[in-house]
C-alpha positions in Angstrom: 26.8 -15.5 -1.4 26.8 -17.0 2.1 30.1 -15.3 2.8 28.5 -11.9 2.0 25.5 -12.6 4.2 27.8 -13.7 7.1 30.0 -10.6 6.6 27.0 -8.3 6.6 25.6 -10.0 9.7 29.0 -9.4 11.5 29.1 -5.8 10.5 25.5 -5.3 11.7 26.2 -7.1 15.0 29.4 -5.1 15.6 27.7 -1.7 15.0 24.9 -2.6 17.3 27.1 -4.1 20.0 29.3 -1.0 20.2 26.3 1.1 21.2 24.6 -1.4 23.5 27.4 -3.0 25.4 27.8 -1.5 28.9 31.2 -3.0 29.6 33.0 -1.2 26.8 34.8 2.0 27.6 33.0 3.8 24.8 30.3 6.3 25.5 28.2 8.5 23.2 28.3 12.2 23.8 25.1 14.2 24.3 25.4 15.9 20.9 25.6 12.6 19.2 22.7 11.2 21.2 20.7 14.2 20.1 21.7 13.6 16.5 20.7 9.9 16.8 17.3 10.9 18.2 16.3 12.2 14.7 17.1 8.9 12.9 13.8 7.2 13.6 11.6 10.1 12.4 13.7 10.4 9.3 13.5 6.8 8.4 9.7 6.6 9.0 9.2 9.8 6.9 11.3 8.2 4.1 8.9 5.2 4.2 5.5 6.9 4.3 6.0 9.9 2.0 6.4 7.9 -1.2 3.5 5.7 -0.2 1.1 8.6 0.5 2.1 11.0 -2.3 3.3 8.5 -5.0 1.0 5.5 -4.8 1.2 4.6 -8.5 4.7 5.9 -9.1 3.7 9.4 -9.9 3.2 12.4 -7.7 -0.5 12.8 -6.6 -1.9 15.5 -4.4 -5.6 15.3 -5.2 -8.1 14.9 -2.4 -9.5 11.7 -3.9 -6.2 9.9 -3.1 -7.2 7.3 -0.5 -3.6 7.2 0.8 -3.6 10.9 1.5 -7.0 10.8 3.1 -6.0 7.9 5.3 -2.8 9.7 6.3 -4.7 12.9 7.1 -7.2 10.9 9.2 -4.3 9.3 11.0 -2.7 12.7 11.8 -6.1 14.1 13.1 -6.9 11.0 15.2 -3.4 10.9 16.7 -3.4 14.5 17.8 -7.0 14.4 18.9 -7.2 11.1 20.9 -3.5 10.0 21.4 -4.7 6.4 21.1 -2.6 4.0 18.9 -5.5 1.6 18.2 -8.0 4.3 17.4 -5.6 6.0 15.1 -4.6 2.8 13.3 -8.1 1.4 12.8 -9.7 4.8 12.2 -7.2 5.7 9.4 -7.7 2.2 7.9 -11.4 2.6 7.8 -11.0 6.0 6.1 -8.6 4.5 3.6 -10.9 1.6 2.7 -14.0 3.8 2.4 -12.3 5.9 -0.2 -10.3 3.1 -1.9 
């Protein structure tokens, strides 16, 4: 088991090092950089969509879903005020009010 963990740590380090080391003669092209710019939104979407729309393991779209109401509040607050703290705490308050 420890061999597997060390091997995976080496693979993870190697893949990160190739992209971050400045002294390697390896550069990423602009098309690949553009492609990589989509990875963070894709990962975050894969995390929040099941939480919001499937809180109990089944698809829920009713408006009495506190997860959906909190997410809608977060979207509204983020676009309206562009303040991270206000968005976070405002959506948490909406979530807990309807939970």
